[in-house]
C-alpha positions as CSV (number, residue, x, y, z in Angstrom):
1,M,159.2,51.1,89.1
2,P,162.7,51.4,90.6
3,E,163.1,51.4,94.3
4,I,163.4,54.8,96.0
5,N,165.4,55.0,99.2
6,E,164.2,57.1,102.1
7,K,166.7,60.0,101.5
8,V,165.8,60.3,97.8
9,L,162.1,60.1,98.5
10,Q,162.2,62.8,101.2
11,E,164.2,65.0,98.9
12,K,161.7,64.6,96.0
13,I,158.7,65.5,98.2
14,R,160.7,68.2,100.1
15,W,159.7,66.8,103.5
16,S,161.7,65.2,106.2
17,P,160.6,63.9,109.6
18,H,161.6,65.5,112.9
19,E,163.2,63.4,115.6
20,K,160.0,62.3,117.3
21,Q,158.5,61.3,113.9
22,K,161.6,59.2,113.1
23,D,160.9,57.1,116.2
24,V,157.5,56.2,114.9
25,I,158.9,55.3,111.4
26,K,161.3,52.9,113.0
27,T,158.6,51.2,115.0
28,F,156.2,51.2,111.9
29,D,158.7,49.1,109.9
30,N,158.7,46.3,112.6
31,S,155.1,46.3,113.9
32,R,151.8,45.4,112.6
33,E,149.8,47.8,114.8
34,I,151.0,51.3,115.7
35,L,149.2,53.9,117.8
36,M,150.1,57.5,118.0
37,R,148.4,59.8,120.6
38,A,149.4,63.3,119.7
39,G,148.4,66.9,120.3
40,R,147.2,69.2,117.5
41,R,149.8,70.3,115.1
42,F,152.4,67.7,116.2
43,G,152.6,66.5,112.6
44,K,150.7,63.2,112.8
45,S,148.9,63.7,109.5
46,Q,152.1,64.6,107.6
47,L,153.8,61.6,109.1
48,C,151.0,59.2,108.2
49,S,150.9,60.7,104.7
50,Y,154.5,59.8,104.3
51,L,154.1,56.2,105.7
52,A,151.2,55.7,103.3
53,L,153.2,57.1,100.4
54,R,156.0,54.6,101.0
55,E,153.5,51.8,100.8
56,L,151.8,53.2,97.7
57,L,155.1,53.3,95.8
58,K,155.4,49.5,96.4
59,P,153.7,47.2,93.9
60,N,150.1,45.8,94.5
61,K,149.3,47.5,97.8
62,N,145.8,48.4,99.0
63,I,145.7,51.3,101.4
64,W,142.8,52.9,103.2
65,V,142.6,56.2,105.1
66,V,139.5,56.1,107.4
67,A,138.2,59.0,109.5
68,P,134.9,60.0,111.2
69,N,134.0,61.9,108.0
70,Y,135.3,62.5,104.5
71,N,136.5,66.0,105.3
72,L,139.0,64.7,107.8
73,S,140.2,61.8,105.7
74,E,140.8,64.0,102.7
75,I,143.6,65.8,104.6
76,I,146.0,62.8,104.3
77,F,144.7,62.0,100.8
78,D,145.5,65.5,99.6
79,N,149.0,65.4,101.1
80,I,149.8,62.1,99.3
81,A,148.2,63.2,96.0
82,G,150.4,66.3,96.1
83,W,153.6,64.3,96.8
84,V,152.8,61.7,94.1
85,G,152.5,64.5,91.6
86,Q,156.1,65.4,92.4
87,I,157.3,61.9,91.7
88,L,155.2,60.4,89.0
89,T,153.4,61.6,85.8
90,H,149.6,62.0,86.1
91,G,147.6,60.0,83.6
92,Q,150.5,57.7,82.8
93,S,152.0,56.5,86.1
94,Y,149.0,57.3,88.3
95,T,145.4,58.5,88.1
96,I,143.0,60.2,90.6
97,T,139.3,59.6,90.7
98,K,136.7,61.3,92.9
99,N,133.6,59.1,92.5
100,P,132.2,57.1,94.2
101,V,135.0,57.8,96.7
102,P,138.3,59.6,96.2
103,S,141.0,57.1,95.2
104,L,144.5,57.1,93.8
105,D,145.7,54.3,91.5
106,V,149.3,53.7,90.6
107,A,150.4,51.9,87.4
108,H,152.2,49.2,89.3
109,G,149.0,48.0,90.9
110,S,148.8,49.9,94.2
111,K,145.7,51.8,95.2
112,M,144.7,54.2,98.0
113,Q,141.1,55.1,99.0
114,I,139.6,57.4,101.6
115,K,136.8,56.1,103.6
116,S,134.3,57.6,106.0
117,A,133.1,55.9,109.2
118,E,129.7,57.6,108.6
119,N,129.1,55.0,105.9
120,A,130.0,51.6,107.4
121,T,129.1,49.7,104.3
122,S,131.9,51.5,102.4
123,L,134.3,49.7,104.8
124,L,133.5,46.4,103.2
125,G,136.0,45.5,100.6
126,R,139.1,43.5,99.6
127,S,142.1,42.8,101.8
128,T,144.2,45.8,102.9
129,D,148.0,46.2,103.4
130,L,147.7,49.4,105.4
131,V,144.8,51.2,107.1
132,I,145.3,54.6,108.7
133,L,142.6,55.4,111.3
134,D,142.6,59.2,111.6
135,E,141.0,60.6,114.7
136,A,140.6,57.0,115.8
137,S,139.4,57.9,119.3
138,R,136.3,59.5,117.8
139,L,135.4,56.3,115.9
140,P,133.0,53.8,117.4
141,Q,134.8,50.7,118.7
142,Y,132.7,48.4,116.4
143,I,134.1,50.2,113.3
144,W,137.6,48.8,113.7
145,E,136.5,45.6,115.3
146,R,133.9,44.5,112.7
147,Y,135.0,46.4,109.6
148,I,138.7,47.5,109.7
149,Y,140.7,44.7,111.4
150,P,139.1,41.9,109.4
151,T,140.4,43.4,106.1
152,T,144.0,43.2,107.3
153,I,144.0,39.5,108.4
154,E,144.7,37.9,105.0
155,R,147.7,40.0,104.1
156,E,148.7,40.8,107.7
157,G,148.2,44.4,106.9
158,K,149.3,47.2,109.2
159,I,147.0,49.4,111.1
160,M,148.0,52.9,112.2
161,Y,145.8,54.5,114.9
162,I,146.3,58.3,115.2
163,S,144.3,60.7,117.3
164,T,144.0,63.2,120.0
165,P,142.2,61.5,122.9
166,T,138.6,61.9,123.8
167,G,138.3,60.3,127.3
168,K,139.3,56.8,128.2
169,N,137.6,54.7,125.5
170,W,138.7,51.8,123.3
171,F,141.6,54.0,122.0
172,Y,142.9,54.1,125.5
173,D,142.6,50.3,125.9
174,K,144.4,49.8,122.6
175,E,147.3,52.0,123.7
176,L,147.7,49.9,126.8
177,E,147.6,46.7,124.7
178,L,150.2,47.8,122.2
179,G,152.8,48.9,124.8
180,D,156.1,49.8,123.0
181,S,154.2,50.2,119.7
182,A,152.2,53.1,121.1
183,F,153.5,56.7,121.3
184,H,152.4,59.8,123.1
185,F,153.5,63.2,121.9
186,T,152.4,66.7,122.8
187,T,152.2,69.7,120.5
188,Y,155.4,70.9,122.3
189,D,157.2,68.0,120.7
190,N,157.0,69.6,117.3
191,P,160.3,71.6,117.0
192,Y,158.8,73.8,114.3
193,I,156.2,75.4,116.7
194,K,157.5,78.0,119.1
195,K,156.8,77.4,122.7
196,E,155.7,81.0,123.1
197,E,152.9,80.5,120.6
198,L,151.6,77.4,122.4
199,D,151.7,79.3,125.7
200,K,149.4,81.9,124.1
201,L,147.0,79.2,123.1
202,K,147.1,77.9,126.7
203,N,145.8,81.2,127.9
204,N,142.9,81.2,125.5
205,H,141.6,77.7,126.3
206,S,140.2,76.1,129.4
207,E,142.7,73.8,131.2
208,L,140.8,70.6,130.2
209,T,140.7,71.6,126.5
210,F,144.4,72.5,126.4
211,R,145.4,69.3,128.2
212,Q,143.3,67.1,125.9
213,E,143.9,68.9,122.5
214,Y,147.5,70.0,122.9
215,L,149.0,67.8,125.6
216,A,147.0,64.8,124.3
217,E,146.1,63.7,127.8
218,Y,143.4,61.3,128.6
219,I,140.8,63.3,130.5
220,S,138.1,61.3,132.3
221,E,135.7,64.2,132.1
222,A,136.6,64.7,128.4
223,N,133.0,65.6,127.3
224,A,132.2,67.8,130.4
225,V,132.8,71.4,129.7
226,F,132.4,72.6,133.3
227,P,133.7,69.7,135.5
228,N,134.7,72.1,138.2
229,I,131.5,74.1,138.4
230,R,131.1,73.4,142.1
231,D,134.2,75.5,142.8
232,I,132.4,78.7,142.0
233,V,129.2,78.2,144.0
234,E,128.6,80.2,147.1
235,D,125.5,80.2,149.3
236,Y,124.3,83.7,149.1
237,P,120.8,85.2,148.5
238,E,119.9,87.3,145.4
239,K,120.1,91.0,146.1
240,G,118.8,93.9,144.3
241,P,121.1,96.4,142.6
242,E,123.7,98.3,144.7
243,P,123.7,102.1,144.3
244,G,126.4,102.9,141.8
245,G,126.8,99.2,140.9
246,L,127.7,98.2,137.4
247,Y,126.0,95.2,135.8
248,I,125.9,93.1,132.7
249,M,122.8,91.2,131.6
250,G,123.1,88.0,129.5
251,V,119.8,87.2,127.6
252,D,119.1,84.0,125.6
253,L,115.7,84.0,124.0
254,G,114.2,80.5,123.7
255,R,112.8,79.0,120.6
256,R,109.2,77.7,120.7
257,A,108.9,75.6,123.8
258,D,112.3,76.5,125.1
259,A,112.5,78.9,128.0
260,S,114.2,82.3,127.7
261,A,116.9,83.0,130.2
262,I,118.2,86.1,131.9
263,I,121.3,86.3,134.1
264,I,122.7,89.5,135.6
265,L,126.3,89.7,136.7
266,S,128.1,92.4,138.8
267,R,130.9,93.9,136.8
268,L,132.7,94.9,140.0
269,N,132.9,91.5,141.9
270,H,131.8,89.1,139.1
271,K,128.9,87.7,141.2
272,V,125.7,86.5,139.6
273,V,123.0,88.6,141.3
274,Y,119.9,87.7,139.3
275,I,118.7,84.5,137.5
276,E,115.3,84.2,135.7
277,E,113.7,81.8,133.2
278,M,110.6,82.9,131.2
279,V,108.5,80.2,129.7
280,K,106.0,80.8,126.8
281,A,106.1,84.6,127.3
282,D,105.2,86.8,124.3
283,Y,108.3,88.4,122.8
284,A,106.9,91.9,123.1
285,L,106.4,91.3,126.8
286,Q,109.9,89.8,127.1
287,K,111.3,92.9,125.4
288,E,109.6,95.3,127.9
289,H,110.7,93.1,130.8
290,I,114.3,93.1,129.6
291,K,114.2,96.9,129.3
292,A,112.7,97.3,132.8
293,L,115.4,95.0,134.4
294,S,118.2,96.8,132.6
295,A,116.8,100.1,134.0
296,K,116.4,98.6,137.5
297,Y,120.1,97.5,137.5
298,N,121.5,100.9,136.8
299,N,121.2,100.7,133.0
300,A,122.8,97.3,132.9
301,K,124.4,96.5,129.5
302,I,122.4,93.8,127.7
303,I,124.2,91.2,125.8
304,I,121.6,89.3,123.8
305,E,121.9,86.2,121.6
306,S,120.6,87.6,118.3
307,T,120.4,84.4,116.2
308,G,116.9,83.4,115.4
309,P,114.2,84.8,117.7
310,G,116.7,87.1,119.4
311,D,117.2,89.2,116.3
312,P,113.9,91.1,116.1
313,V,114.0,91.7,119.9
314,Y,117.5,93.0,119.6
315,Q,116.5,95.3,116.8
316,D,113.6,96.6,118.8
317,L,115.7,97.2,121.9
318,L,118.3,99.0,119.7
319,R,115.6,101.3,118.3
320,D,114.3,102.0,121.8
321,G,117.7,103.3,122.8
322,A,118.5,100.4,125.2
323,N,122.1,99.7,126.3
324,V,122.3,96.6,124.2
325,Q,124.8,94.6,122.2
326,E,124.1,91.5,120.1
327,F,126.1,88.2,120.0
328,R,125.5,85.6,117.3
329,T,126.3,82.0,118.2
330,A,126.6,80.9,114.5
331,G,129.8,79.2,113.4
332,H,132.8,79.3,115.7
333,N,131.4,82.1,117.8
334,K,129.7,79.8,120.1
335,A,132.9,77.9,120.8
336,Q,134.7,81.1,121.7
337,L,131.8,82.2,123.9
338,I,131.7,78.9,125.9
339,E,135.5,78.6,126.1
340,K,135.7,82.1,127.7
341,L,133.1,81.0,130.3
342,A,135.0,77.8,131.0
343,I,138.2,79.7,131.6
344,F,136.4,82.1,134.0
345,I,135.0,79.1,135.9
346,E,138.3,77.3,135.9
347,Q,140.1,80.3,137.4
348,R,137.2,81.0,139.8
349,S,136.8,84.4,138.4
350,I,133.0,84.4,138.8
351,T,130.6,83.3,141.5
352,I,127.2,81.9,141.2
353,P,124.5,81.3,143.9
354,E,123.0,77.9,144.7
355,H,120.5,77.6,141.8
356,K,119.3,74.1,141.0
357,D,118.3,74.7,137.3
358,L,121.6,76.5,136.5
359,M,123.7,73.8,138.2
360,R,121.9,71.0,136.3
361,E,122.4,72.7,133.0
362,M,126.1,73.4,133.7
363,M,126.7,69.8,134.7
364,D,124.9,68.5,131.6
365,Y,126.8,70.7,129.2
366,E,129.2,68.8,126.9
367,V,131.4,69.1,123.9
368,V,131.3,66.6,121.1
369,M,132.9,66.5,117.6
370,S,130.5,67.5,114.9
371,S,130.3,65.7,111.5
372,S,132.5,68.5,110.0
373,G,135.2,67.8,112.6
374,F,134.8,70.7,114.9
375,N,133.9,70.8,118.6
376,K,130.2,71.3,119.2
377,Y,129.0,72.6,122.5
378,K,125.5,71.7,123.7
379,G,123.3,70.2,126.5
380,R,123.7,66.5,126.8
381,G,121.1,64.7,124.7
382,K,118.2,67.2,124.3
383,K,118.6,68.9,127.7
384,P,118.2,72.7,127.8
385,D,121.1,75.1,127.9
386,D,119.4,78.5,128.0
387,L,120.9,79.4,131.4
388,V,124.4,78.4,130.3
389,I,124.2,80.6,127.3
390,A,122.8,83.5,129.3
391,L,125.7,83.2,131.8
392,A,128.2,82.9,129.0
393,L,126.8,86.1,127.4
394,A,127.1,88.0,130.6
395,V,130.7,86.9,131.1
396,W,131.5,87.7,127.4
397,D,131.6,91.4,128.2
398,L,134.1,91.0,131.1
399,P,137.8,91.5,130.5
400,T,139.6,88.3,129.6
401,A,140.6,86.2,132.5
402,H,144.2,85.3,133.1
403,R,145.5,82.0,134.3
404,Q,146.6,82.0,138.0
405,S,149.6,80.2,139.3
406,E,149.0,77.1,141.4
407,D,149.9,79.0,144.6
408,E,147.2,81.7,143.7
409,G,144.7,79.0,143.0
410,R,145.4,77.3,146.4
411,D,145.1,80.6,148.2
412,I,141.7,81.3,146.6
413,T,140.5,77.9,147.6
414,K,141.5,78.5,151.2
415,R,139.6,81.8,151.3
416,R,136.4,80.6,149.5
417,R,133.9,78.4,151.1
418,V,133.0,75.9,148.4
419,K,129.8,73.8,148.8
420,M,129.3,70.4,147.2
421,F,125.9,69.9,145.6
422,N,125.8,66.1,145.2
423,E,122.0,66.2,145.0
424,Y,122.3,67.6,141.4
425,E,124.3,64.7,140.1
């Protein structure tokens, strides 16, 4: 096919790179390995789609798009397939097949396939001219060492590493190695996204999450959801309800061998005033106990996790006229629940007493990427998280916390006596 210059190609696909993306394109043309660490919505997938399209329009090129799972790798594939459809004639100049893996074949001998790192054997194949590693920091190091890089040796193919960071792993080391062929961009570098919109996102995410996902910073505690948990601990004894006090009760009912957890929080000063774990207690007894505690704490509002075993207990409490509200942790609801708790802890907007089990659960709580590409919040390994969920449920009913200025944060730190609980580490 006749050669298409950059300007004509961009006009045909109705896309043009912004200034930061142009810097990457210049380096791509002169480097074998390129790394791009960028925040969400910077435009890294669009840019890589364009770079792959340029290679695909050359004769006899073999291109792979590799991601932690097929859902993620299909984003770039769909971009390219749409653009090719604006340039070539389907069925004559190019064909798309879905099985066994999605691939796009061009009549002049070039081919693009999407690959999933979930199936390492699919990464065995003929030599490649370009491999795009999408969300590279979430791929195991052995994937690119054993499977990806060897396919590029014969043809001196290019490798494009793109990702938001997830701690200082091999992706971090690769960035240091590549030097001038590595780029760091934040979401603010995308001129098509208003700064005001990103500032709104900043207020709705914990500081660590925002720094990692939008500022694309390497956070050493990347998987830790509550790295600053010690900042909200005060050495005070549990007290009974204050006359006229307003309280919220978070309840997470355990499954089978798991414990059920109850945490009561003062709505007035945001102090946790009651913590309890119930092991192997009959649900009927738990329901009566929850009702009694709510009554004792001045008709405290009950926020109960109603997924699974919590649903019949919630329904019974509702029928009994209890001051109760359900919360389902299905889907993205759990992420919102935990993110709100993380913001309250980060802003020191709640206080918890010295409680060994709660501290351990909070320190062992982590965020990992699920197979579908979303953040998944859970206890590390198979460690329990009942108390974490109970605390998050109690906080859920509080008004949204607002970020403080650095001066306000320093002032609070001066006023608050913070204990360090190294024995829990």
